[in-house]
N, C-alpha and C positions, 0 to 999 in steps of 0.2 A: 108817261110810262105805258108800256105796251100791256095789253091784256094777258099776254103770255108770260109776263114777268111774275115769278112767285111772290106771294105776299111777304112782306117783311124784309125783302132784299134791298129795298130802298133804291131801287133803280141802279144798283151797282152792277148787276149782271143783266144783260139783255139777251134774251133768247130770240133768235130770229129763225124763221123757217120752222121745220118740224122736229129739229134736234134739240136735246137739252142735256145738261151735264148729269152723269150717273155717279152715284156715291158707291164706291166699292172698296173692299179691304185691300191693302197693299199686298202684292204677290210675294214679296220678300218674307213677310211673317209666315205665310203658309209654307214656304220652302224650309224655313228654320224648324217649324213644328214637325214636318215630315222627316227631316234629317234626324231630329231627336228621337222620334219614334223608331226609325230604322236602326239607330245606334243601340237603343234599349233592347230591341228584338235580337240584334246580333249578339250582344253581351249575354242575353238569356240563353241563346242557343249554345254559345261557347261554354257557359257554365254547366249546362245540362250534359254536354258531351264530356266535359272533364269529370263530372261525377260518375258517368257511366264507365269511363276508363278506370277510375279509381276502384270502383266496385269489381270490375273484371280482374284487376291485378290482385286485389285483396282476396278474391275467391280462389285464384290460382295458388296464392301463397298459403291460404288455409288448407287447400287440398294437399299441397306438398307437405305441409307440416303434419297433417293428419296421417298421411301415408308413412312419413318417417317415424311418427310416433308408434306405429304398429311394430316396427322392428327395433327401435331404440327408445326405451322409456326415458322420459325427461328427468326423472328422479331415480337415483340408484337406491335399491333396497338397503335398509340399514343392516349392517352386519352384526350379528349377535356374537356372543362368546364362542359358540360352537363353530360358526363360520370362520371367525378369526383364527381359531386354533387349526381348523382344517387347511386354511390358506397358508399358515405358517409352517405346518409340517409337510415334508416332501411326500409325494405319492409313493406308496410301497411298491417294490418291484414285483413283477408277476412270477409266481413259482413255476419254473419250467423243469422238465426232466433233463438230466445231464446226458450228453451224447452217449456216454458209456452205458446208460440205462436203456438205450434204444437198440434193439436187435434188428438189423437190416439184412434182408436177402436180396441180392442184386441179380437181376435177370436181364438178358439182352434179347430184345425183340426186333433187332435190326440185322441187316446182312453183314455188319462190320464185325470181323472176328476179333476176339480178345477184349471186347469193350467192357463186358461185365467184370472181368478180372481187374482191369485198369481202374475202373470206378470203385470197385470194392477195396482195392489197396489204398486208394486215396482217402476213402471214408474211414478206413481203419486208422490211417495217420491222423485224422482229425478227431479221433477219440470215439468213434462209433463202434459198436459191437457188430461185426459182420458175420452172417451165418452162411447160407447157401449162396453159391455163385455159379452161374451157368446160363444156358439158353432159356428163353421164356417158354412157358407151357404152350401147348398147341392152341389154346383159346386166345392167346395174345401174340404168338409169334407172327411177325410181319403184319400185325393188325393194330399197331399203335402209331397213328400218324403224328401225334404231338410229342412234346418233350419226354413225357413219361407218366406213369401211373403209380400212385401210392396205394397199395392194396393191403387191407388189414381187417381185423375183426370189428363188428359193429360196436364192441365194447372198448376198442382201442382209445386211449386217451388222445383227445384232439390236439393237445399241446405237443405230443410226440410227432404228429404229422407236421405241425408248424416248425418244430426244431429241425426235422429232416428237410423240410421244404426250403430252409434258408440256404441249403447247399446247391440247389438248382431251381431256376424259376420256370413257371409254366406247367407244373405238374397238376394232375387232377387226382381226386381221392375217390376210392371205391372200397367196398367191403364184400367179404364172402362169408362162408359158414365156419371159418376157423374159430377156435376158442382161445388160441394163444395170443400173446401180446406182440409178437414179431410183425414187422411190416415188410412187404415186398416192394422193392423199387424196380419197376419194369421200364427199361429205357426204350423210348420210341424213336421214330425216324427223324424227328426234329432235334434230337439231342446232339449237341456239339461237344460240350465239356461241362464239368462242374463249375460253379461260380468260384472265383478266386478265394483263397482262404481269408484274405483281408475283407472282401465284400461279404463273405458269409459270416465272419465275426461281427461286422457292423450290423448286419441284419439280425443276428442273434441278440446282440446288445439292445437293439431297438425293440425287439420282441419282448425282452425281459423288462425294459424300462421305457414304456411307450411315452412319447411326448404329449403332454396335455394340449387339448385344442386351444388355439388362441381366441380370446374373446373378440367378437366383432366390434369394430370401432364405428361410432355414429358420426 
């Protein structure tokens, strides 16, 4: 037995020269361990990313719900007896003066001859009380670029302006120092013709019975 033979080996292995067998762990086991560690790390990263995405979507949904909640309450208020009665009963019509109760003076501030008389005759047919008819005063003659001006007293009932306004669109309202209840209709350069009687009647009916606002749907 050589002196280089390790004790206890019984001469089974002989070591010659300067080399001797090395005891090392198999490389296959190391690769398996590294592969397992890599899989665990990958799964951990995927799980973390999924949680982040869930949080993002939950946050957006919560913001949208919160924004919607400001405009649309999640629960409707309970209707009491008074509210139920109000909902069941129709909205009363607005009290408006009749056309015959409104005295209208028709003045022509345009170069068109005979315009005031034609408009006055038509308003009379539609039930209005027509007073003076003629050319506009110097303060307004050829100085009304719009459809027309409704001129009355500061105390004139606003509803009378509205009723007369259903007969032509685009008029403006002004007041002067008069103390009477009559209203001057001063026709301007943009005036073409009165609204058709059908359209005027529809506007008057809507004025007397306004349509309630539709509740916003969530």
